[in-house]
N, C-alpha and C positions, 0 to 999 in steps of 0.2 A: 605499158610494158613492165614497169616495176610491180604493179599489182598482179599481173598475170604470173610473173616469176614467183612472187610470194605465195600465191595460191598453189602453184605447181610444187613448190618446196613443201608446203604444208601437206598436200595430198601425198607426196612421196613419204613423208615422215609417218603419216597415219597408216599408209599401206604397209610400211615396214613394221609398225607396231602391231597391226592386225595379223600379218604373216607370222611374226614372232610369237604372238599369243596362240595362234592356231598350232604352230609347231610344238610349242611348250605343252599345250593341252594334249596333243597326240602322243608325245613322248611320255608324259607323266602317267597316262592311263594305258600304255601298252603292256606294262608289267613284264617287259623283257629284260630289264636291268634294274638294279637297286636304285631307288630314289634317294638322293642325298639331301637330307633335311638338316638345316642349321637353325638352332634356337639362339636368338640374341637377347640377353637379359637387359632390362632397363629398370632403373630405380625410379619408379613413376612418382613417388611421393617424397623423394629426397630424404627419406628417413634412415636412421642408423639401423633399424630392424631390417629394412629391405637391403641395405648395403651389406650387412652381415650375412643375410640369407644368400645373396648373389655370390658372395665370396666363397661360400661353401658348396657351390654347384660344381658338377663335373660331368664328363660324358656318361658315366654310369647312372647318373640321375635319370636319364631318358631311356634306359634299357627296357623298362616295362612297356613302353610304347612300341618299341621294336618287336618285342615278344608277342604283345597283344595283336598287332597287325599281322605278323607272320603266322600265328596260330589260326586266325580266322581266314586268312588267305588260303591256307592249306585246306581248310574245310570246304572252300568253294572251288577247289581244284586248281588253284594257281600253282604253277610249277616252280616259280622263283622261291628259293629258300629264305631269302631276306628281302622282302619287298621294300622296306625302308631302313635307312641308316640315319639315326638321329645323333647329332653332335652339338656340343656347346660352342657357340661362337663368341666373339669378343663383346664386352659390354658396350651398349650404345648409350650415349649421354645426351640424347635429345628425344623428345616425344614425337610420335608420328602425327600427321595432320588428323584432326578429329573429323569424323563423318558429319555431314550437314544434318541438323535436326529438321525432320520433315522436308528434306530437300526434294526438288523436282528432278526429272531425269537428267537435265543438263548439269545441275549442281552436283549430282551423284557421280556423273561421268567425269566431271572436272576433278572432284575429290579423288576418284580412283586413279587418275593420271598423276595427281600430286603425291598420292601414297606410293605409287610405283617409282616415281622419281626419287622420293625420300628414301625408299628402300634401296634403290640402286646406289645412292650416295653413301649409305652406311653398310654396304656389302663388302666389308673389309675382313675377309676370312682367308687364311692361307690355304693353298692347294686349289683343287678344282672348284669352280663356281657351284654353289648349291642349286638344286632343282627347286626346292621349296624353302622359303624364308619365314620363320615364325618369330615374331617379336613378342617377348614375354615381359609384360609390364607388371612389376611387383609392387604390392601395397601392404602396409602394416595393418593387419586386421584389427589391432587395438584402436586405431584411429580411423580406419576405413572399413567398417564391417560389411559394406556392400560396394561392389565395383560395377563399372559400366559394362555393357554387353560386349562380348568378344566377337570377332568376325574373321572370316576366311574368304579370300577371293580366288576363284579359279583363273581369272584374267590376271596374269602376273605371278600366280602361285605364291601368294603372300597371306600370312595370317597375323592377326594382332590379338593377343590373349591377355586379358586382365586377370591376374593371379594374386594369391596371398603369400606373403613372406612369412610363412609359418610351417615348421617341419611337420606338424600334425596334419597339415592340409595338403601335403605333397601329392597324395592319391587323387584328391579332387582336382588339383592343378593338372595332373597328367590326363585326366578325363577331358578337361577343357582343351588342352593342347591337341589331343588326339581328335577331338570333335572338329577343331579348326583345321587341322591337317587334312582331314577327310573332305572338308569343304573345298580345299584347294584342288582336289582331284575329282571334283564333281558331285560329291554327296550333298543332299539337301536336308534342311531341318525337318524334323518329324514331331514337332510339338506345336500347340496352338499359341500364337503370339500373345494373346490376351492373358492367359492364365498359366502358360508353360506346361500344361498337361499333355502327355503323349497322345499323338493322333492314332486312332485305331484304324486299321490293324498294323500299319507299317511302323508305328512308333512303339509297338509292344515287342518285347523280346520273344514271347511265346503267345501269339494271338489265338492259338488253337487249344490252349490249356483249359482243362475243366477241373475245378472252377476257374474262371478267368482271373479272378482276384484272390489274393494279391499276386502280382507278378514277382518273380524272384530276381530278375535282372532288368537292367535298363538297355534299351536299344541306344547305341552310342549317339546317334543323331537326334534322339529325343531328349537325352540327358536326364531323364527321370525314370524312376521305377514306379509303374502304375500300381497303386495299392487299392484303388477303387475308382469309380467313375469320376469323382471329384477330388481325389486324393493321390498324391504322388510324393516320393521321397528322392533325395539327391544321392546318387551312388557315392560310396566312400572311396572308390578307386576303380581301376580297370578290371579288377577281378569281379566286379559287380555289373559289368557291361558286356554286350555282345554286338556284333555287326550282323544285322538282319539281311534277308534276301533283297529287299528293296534298295538298301544302301549298296549292297554288293553289285547290284545291276547298274546303279548310277556311276560307280567307279570302275566299271568294266571288268568285274570279276565274274559276272554272269551275263550271258547273251540273251 
C-alpha cells in the first residue's frame, strides 16, 4: 500500500512538472505579452574584480538585449513592441549544479531537475515572478581567460551564462546572454560542436551573399562570423549579430 501511494505521489509530481513546462513553453513563445527576463549575477571565482563588476551593474546594462530582440522581432512581423524586458536581479551567492560530463540521458535529466530546483530556491526577486531566469557567472579574465560553455534550457526557462568581469567585454557578454535567452524560447545552436564554426546555411547571417566570404555579421545562434570555410571570428557585440529565419522559425516568429 505504501509503495503504491509513493508511486502515485511521484507520478502526480511528474505530471505537474510536465504540465507546468508545457504551459511555460506555450506562453513564452506566443509573443502576445512581454517576456519578463531577470539576470541574477554570481561572483563565480570569488574575486574582487568580479565583485566590483557586479556592483556596477544596473537595469540599463541589459538595454541592448531588449533593443536587439525588439528590432529583429519587428523585421519578422511580430506586433509586440517590446518582446522582452530584461532586469537585474539580486546577486546569488551559490553556484548552480554543474552539468554531468558525458552524462547519459538519466544523469542529464536528473541534473536538469536539480538545476530547476536550485533556480527556484534562488528566485528571490521583488514583484511578479520572471518568465526567464538567466544566471550570469562572472569570472576575472586576468585569472580565467577561458570559461566553461554556457547553456540555456527551454524546460524551466533557465539560462546559465559564463561571462567575463571586464567592461571592455560587456558587448561579448551581451551576445552570450542573448544566445542563452533565445535557447530558453526554443532556438537551437547553429555551429559545429567540434570547431565552433557556423553551420551553413542556417548559421550564416547572409548565406546568399556573393561572394559568400567574409560574412559581415554573426547569426546569433552560431555565435561566430564566418570569414571562410575554416575561419570565423567572435562578434564584439550585438551590433555584429542578426537573428536569421531558421532561428525566427524556432522561436515562433515565423510559421
